[in-house]
C-alpha positions in Angstrom: 8.7 -45.5 -15.2 7.1 -42.3 -15.4 7.2 -40.5 -12.1 4.0 -40.7 -9.8 2.4 -37.1 -9.6 2.2 -35.6 -6.7 -1.6 -35.5 -5.1 -2.5 -32.6 -3.4 -5.3 -32.1 -1.3 -7.4 -28.1 -0.8 -9.8 -27.7 2.2 -11.9 -24.3 2.0 -15.7 -24.0 3.6 -16.6 -22.1 0.5 -18.6 -24.5 -2.1 -16.0 -23.4 -4.5 -18.2 -22.1 -7.5 -15.5 -21.8 -7.7 -13.7 -19.1 -5.4 -11.2 -17.2 -7.5 -8.1 -17.3 -5.6 -8.6 -21.2 -4.4 -9.6 -22.0 -8.6 -6.2 -20.1 -9.5 -4.1 -21.4 -6.8 -5.3 -25.3 -7.7 -5.7 -24.2 -11.7 -1.9 -23.0 -11.2 -0.9 -26.4 -10.0 -2.6 -28.4 -11.9 -0.5 -26.9 -14.9 2.5 -27.6 -13.4 2.2 -31.3 -13.5 0.7 -31.9 -9.8 -2.9 -33.8 -9.2 -4.9 -31.2 -7.2 -8.3 -32.0 -6.0 -10.6 -29.9 -3.7 -12.7 -30.4 -1.1 -15.2 -27.9 -0.1 -18.7 -27.1 1.6 -21.8 -26.6 -0.8 -23.8 -25.6 2.5 -27.1 -24.8 0.1 -26.4 -27.5 -2.7 -25.8 -25.8 -5.1 -23.5 -27.7 -7.0 -22.2 -31.0 -7.8 -21.0 -32.9 -5.1 -18.5 -34.4 -7.5 -17.0 -32.9 -10.7 -14.1 -31.9 -12.6 -13.6 -28.4 -13.3 -10.4 -27.2 -15.8 -8.4 -30.4 -14.8 -9.2 -29.9 -11.1 -11.3 -32.9 -8.7 -13.7 -30.9 -6.7 -15.5 -32.8 -4.2 -18.3 -31.3 -2.0 -19.9 -31.5 0.9 -23.9 -31.2 1.4 -24.1 -30.2 5.3 -26.6 -26.9 5.6 -25.6 -24.6 7.6 -25.8 -20.7 8.2 -22.8 -18.7 7.6 -22.0 -16.4 10.5 -24.0 -18.8 13.4 -20.9 -19.1 15.3 -21.0 -21.8 17.6 -24.2 -23.3 16.2 -21.8 -24.4 13.6 -20.2 -26.4 15.1 -21.8 -30.0 14.6 -21.4 -29.2 11.0 -18.1 -27.9 10.8 -17.5 -31.4 12.5 -18.8 -32.9 9.8 -16.9 -31.1 7.3 -13.8 -32.3 8.8 -14.8 -35.6 9.0 -15.4 -35.1 5.5 -11.9 -34.0 4.3 -10.2 -36.5 6.7 -11.8 -39.4 5.5 -11.0 -38.1 1.7 -7.5 -37.3 3.1 -7.1 -40.8 4.3 -8.2 -42.7 1.2 -7.1 -40.7 -1.7 -3.1 -41.1 -1.2 -2.8 -37.8 -0.9 1.1 -36.2 -0.3 0.1 -32.6 1.1 -2.4 -30.6 2.4 -3.2 -27.1 1.6 -5.8 -25.7 4.1 -7.2 -22.5 3.1 -8.0 -19.9 6.1 -7.9 -20.4 9.3 -11.1 -22.7 9.4 -10.0 -25.8 8.2 -6.9 -25.5 9.7 -7.9 -28.5 13.0 -7.2 -30.6 10.0 -4.0 -29.4 8.9 -3.0 -29.7 12.6 -4.0 -33.9 12.5 -2.4 -34.1 9.2 1.0 -32.4 10.4 0.7 -34.6 13.5 0.9 -37.5 11.0 4.2 -36.0 9.2 1.9 -34.8 6.4 3.2 -31.6 4.8 0.7 -28.8 5.7 0.4 -25.1 4.1 -1.9 -22.8 5.9 -3.2 -20.5 3.0 -4.3 -17.2 5.4 -6.5 -15.4 3.0 -7.5 -12.9 5.7 -5.6 -10.4 7.6 -7.4 -10.4 10.8 -9.4 -13.1 11.9 -12.1 -12.2 13.8 -11.2 -8.3 14.5 -14.3 -6.9 14.0 -15.6 -8.8 16.7 -15.9 -8.0 20.4 -13.6 -9.3 23.2 -12.7 -12.3 24.1 -13.0 -13.1 20.2 -10.1 -11.2 18.5 -7.4 -12.5 21.3 -8.9 -16.4 21.1 -8.4 -16.5 17.8 -5.3 -14.8 17.0 -3.8 -17.3 19.6 -5.4 -20.3 17.7 -3.8 -18.3 14.5 -0.3 -18.6 16.0 -0.5 -22.0 16.8 -2.1 -23.3 13.6 0.6 -21.4 11.6 3.1 -23.4 13.9 1.5 -26.7 13.0 2.0 -25.4 9.0 5.5 -26.1 6.7 4.3 -22.9 4.9 2.2 -20.0 5.5 0.3 -18.3 2.6 -0.6 -14.5 3.0 -2.4 -12.1 0.8 -0.9 -8.9 1.3 2.2 -7.1 3.2 0.6 -6.2 6.6 0.0 -10.3 7.3 3.4 -10.8 5.6 5.0 -8.4 8.4 3.1 -10.0 11.1 4.2 -13.5 10.8 7.5 -12.6 10.3 7.0 -10.5 13.4 6.1 -14.0 15.1 9.0 -15.3 14.3 8.1 -17.7 10.8 10.3 -18.3 8.4 8.7 -19.7 5.4 6.1 -17.2 4.6 5.1 -16.1 1.5 2.9 -13.4 -0.1 0.5 -14.3 -2.8 -1.7 -11.8 -3.8 -5.1 -12.3 -5.4 -4.5 -10.4 -8.3 -5.9 -11.3 -12.0 -4.3 -12.7 -14.9 -1.9 -10.9 -17.3 -4.8 -10.1 -19.7 -7.3 -7.8 -17.5 -3.8 -5.5 -18.6 -5.3 -5.8 -22.4 -8.4 -3.7 -21.9 -7.1 -0.7 -20.8 -9.1 2.1 -21.7 -8.6 4.6 -24.8 -9.8 7.7 -22.8 -13.2 8.9 -23.0 -16.9 8.0 -23.6 -18.6 8.8 -26.9 -20.3 12.1 -24.9 -17.0 12.6 -23.0 -18.4 11.7 -19.4 -16.0 10.5 -17.0 -17.3 7.0 -16.3 -16.8 5.8 -12.1 -17.9 2.7 -10.8 -17.2 -0.6 -8.9 -16.9 -4.2 -10.5 -17.7 -6.7 -7.9 -20.5 -8.1 -4.5 -22.7 -4.9 -4.5 -23.7 -4.3 -0.8 -23.6 -2.0 1.5 -20.3 -0.8 3.0 -17.9 -1.0 0.5 -18.8 2.7 -1.3 -22.1 2.1 -3.4 -24.5 4.7 -1.4 -21.7 7.2 -1.2 -21.1 6.9 -5.2 -24.8 7.6 -6.3 -24.4 10.5 -3.5 -21.4 11.4 -5.1 -22.2 11.0 -8.6 -25.7 12.9 -7.9 -23.2 16.1 -6.0 -20.6 16.6 -8.6 -23.7 16.4 -11.0 -25.8 19.2 -9.8 -22.2 21.1 -10.0 -22.5 20.5 -13.9 -19.8 18.0 -13.5 -20.0 15.4 -16.9 -19.6 12.1 -15.1 -21.5 8.7 -15.5 -21.4 5.7 -12.7 -21.2 2.1 -13.8 -21.7 -1.1 -11.3 -21.7 -4.1 -12.2 -21.5 -7.3 -9.9 -24.2 -9.8 -8.0 -26.4 -7.5 -5.5 -26.3 -8.5 -2.0 -30.0 -8.6 -0.1 -28.6 -6.6 2.1 -29.5 -3.4 0.2 -31.5 -5.2 -2.8 -34.6 -3.1 -2.3 -32.1 -0.3 -1.5 -29.9 -0.3 -4.8 -33.6 -0.3 -6.7 -34.7 2.7 -5.4 -31.4 4.4 -6.1 -30.6 3.2 -9.4 -34.8 4.3 -10.3 -33.3 7.8 -9.5 -30.3 7.5 -11.3 -30.9 7.2 -15.2 -26.9 8.1 -15.2 -25.7 5.3 -13.6 -25.8 1.9 -15.5 -26.0 -1.3 -13.7 -24.8 -4.1 -15.8 -26.0 -7.1 -13.8 -23.4 -10.0 -13.0 -20.9 -11.2 -15.1 -18.9 -13.7 -15.4 -14.8 -13.4 -14.5 -13.5 -13.4 -17.9 -16.3 -11.1 -18.7 -14.8 -8.0 -16.1 -11.4 -6.8 -17.9 -14.0 -5.5 -21.0 -15.8 -3.9 -18.4 -12.8 -2.4 -16.5 -12.5 -1.5 -20.1 -15.0 0.8 -19.7 -14.5 3.1 -16.8 -12.0 6.0 -15.9 -12.0 5.5 -12.2 -13.1 2.7 -9.9 -14.4 3.5 -6.3 -12.4 1.1 -3.5 -14.7 2.8 -0.5 -15.1 0.6 2.9 -16.9 2.2 4.8 -17.1 -0.5 7.7 -14.0 0.1 8.8 -13.4 -2.4 11.4 -14.7 -5.4 9.2 -11.9 -4.0 6.8 -9.3 -2.4 8.5 -6.9 -4.9 7.5 -8.0 -6.2 4.0 -6.5 -5.0 0.5 -9.7 -5.1 -1.3 -9.1 -7.2 -4.8 -11.1 -5.0 -6.4 -8.1 -2.4 -6.1 -5.8 -4.7 -7.3 -8.5 -6.0 -10.3 -8.8 -1.9 -11.3 -5.4 -1.3 -11.3 -4.1 -4.3 -13.3 -6.6 -3.3 -15.7 -5.0 0.1 -15.9 -8.3 1.8 -13.9 -7.0 4.2 -11.5 -8.8 4.1 -7.7 -10.4 6.1 -5.3 -9.7 4.2 -2.0 -9.5 5.0 1.7 -6.3 3.6 3.8 -7.7 -0.1 4.4 -5.3 -3.2 4.2 -1.7 -1.6 2.8 -3.8 0.4 0.1 -1.6 3.1 1.1 2.0 1.5 1.0 0.4 0.0 -2.9 -0.1 4.1 -3.2 3.2 4.7 -2.4 5.1 2.0 -4.9 2.7 1.9 -7.9 0.7 5.0 -7.9 -2.5 5.1 -9.8 -4.6 5.3 -6.2 -5.8 8.6 -4.7 -6.1 7.7 -0.8 -9.1 9.6 0.5 -8.8 10.9 4.3 -12.4 10.6 4.6 -14.8 7.5 4.1 -17.6 10.0 3.1 -19.7 10.6 -0.1 -18.2 14.3 0.4 -14.5 13.0 0.0 -15.5 11.0 -2.6 -16.7 13.6 -4.8 -14.1 15.9 -4.3 -11.9 13.4 -5.3 -14.3 13.3 -8.5 -14.1 16.8 -9.1 -10.4 17.4 -8.7 -9.9 15.0 -11.3 -12.5 16.1 -13.9 -10.7 19.6 -13.1 -7.6 18.2 -14.2 -7.3 16.0 -16.9 -3.6 16.1 -16.4 -3.7 14.5 -13.3 -6.0 12.0 -14.5 -3.6 11.0 -17.3 -0.7 10.8 -14.9 -2.9 8.3 -12.7 -3.7 6.1 -15.6 0.4 5.9 -16.5 1.5 5.3 -13.1 -1.1 2.1 -13.0 1.5 0.4 -15.9 4.0 -0.5 -13.2 1.7 -2.7 -11.4 -0.2 -4.2 -14.2 3.1 -5.5 -14.9 3.7 -6.8 -11.4 0.3 -7.4 -10.0 -0.8 -10.5 -12.1 -1.4 -14.1 -11.2 1.4 -15.1 -13.5 4.1 -13.4 -11.1 1.9 -14.9 -8.0 1.9 -18.3 -9.6 6.1 -18.3 -9.9 5.8 -17.7 -6.2 3.5 -20.7 -5.6 5.0 -23.1 -7.5 8.5 -22.2 -5.9 6.5 -22.8 -2.8 5.5 -26.3 -3.5 9.2 -27.2 -4.9 11.2 -26.0 -2.0 8.5 -27.8 0.4 8.7 -30.7 -1.1 12.0 -30.7 -2.7 13.5 -33.0 -5.0 12.1 -36.0 -3.3 9.2 -37.9 -5.1 6.8 -39.2 -2.4 5.7 -42.6 -2.9 3.1 -43.3 -0.3 1.0 -40.9 1.3 2.1 -39.8 5.1 -1.5 -41.4 6.0 -1.4 -44.6 4.6 -1.6 -47.1 7.0 
């Protein structure tokens, strides 16, 4: 008789468009033979209430709510928790995988009923950008929530150290890195006109170095350096008008628009240097940007400031120039130095090779499957712990 598949319910408070990290984990589990359902929250009702995506069952809670409205969202959150709990009870699931702190109230309830729970902590420091008393409050909630989980998954070395310091033995670092095919688009040096291409692939908004990149390019071009810009990604409303004006005055910057995820490696293949300059330091202090990891995996050196564990990555892998200041002047100076020293640029590019072997999803998938294997052991569950 064929063994019944282990059923996993994932909970996430985004619409799952899909969310890249959640999708990669769910898809890896499906490929490994698990039955995976994602309960998500589509606040704008843009996506189907039910669909199958690459073998992943997706259930969406269609309740309007505004992100960032704090306690005004509470009734909607309670509705989402009821939605997840109802599906958890009725679906015969054996594991609950909670993505981020805001889904852990359901995790705590499920763990109290005897269900194995994974707490997948995407954010290194919840509510760190808010004033007192929020950081202390949510730090406490994070520690309490983690104690109800059987396993904690984290995204960078800072989180790993934090949870180990708190005394949690079952912590695994699973970074939000790209698949191995990103490494197949390594750029052969030089555009047809010999220009050095510097850019960013990702959400275009304030605080991520977009304005600083325009300023830096204008400065070095005025000094006679042959450089150009490349920007790819969705434009946030907070920068849309200003971005249009910046583009209008910078014919040497190409904006390729929003592209599909499978097209991203090809655009990295057109780039010599990636920029990851995060100026909203309180918001980004503890986050290791996925854009740094994507660029390294694609063989593109990165100009970045010291957020998350970027300095540790630079020391371990190379391929990163860590800027001491979060300014367009510091960015311009780094660009000048690399234009003037092709050998240094080549060394940086060569240094990304180790990262492109290690910082890929296939390695993270191995860790994820090991977590599930150790969590579930050799036991093949029959009934769900929540079956009455």
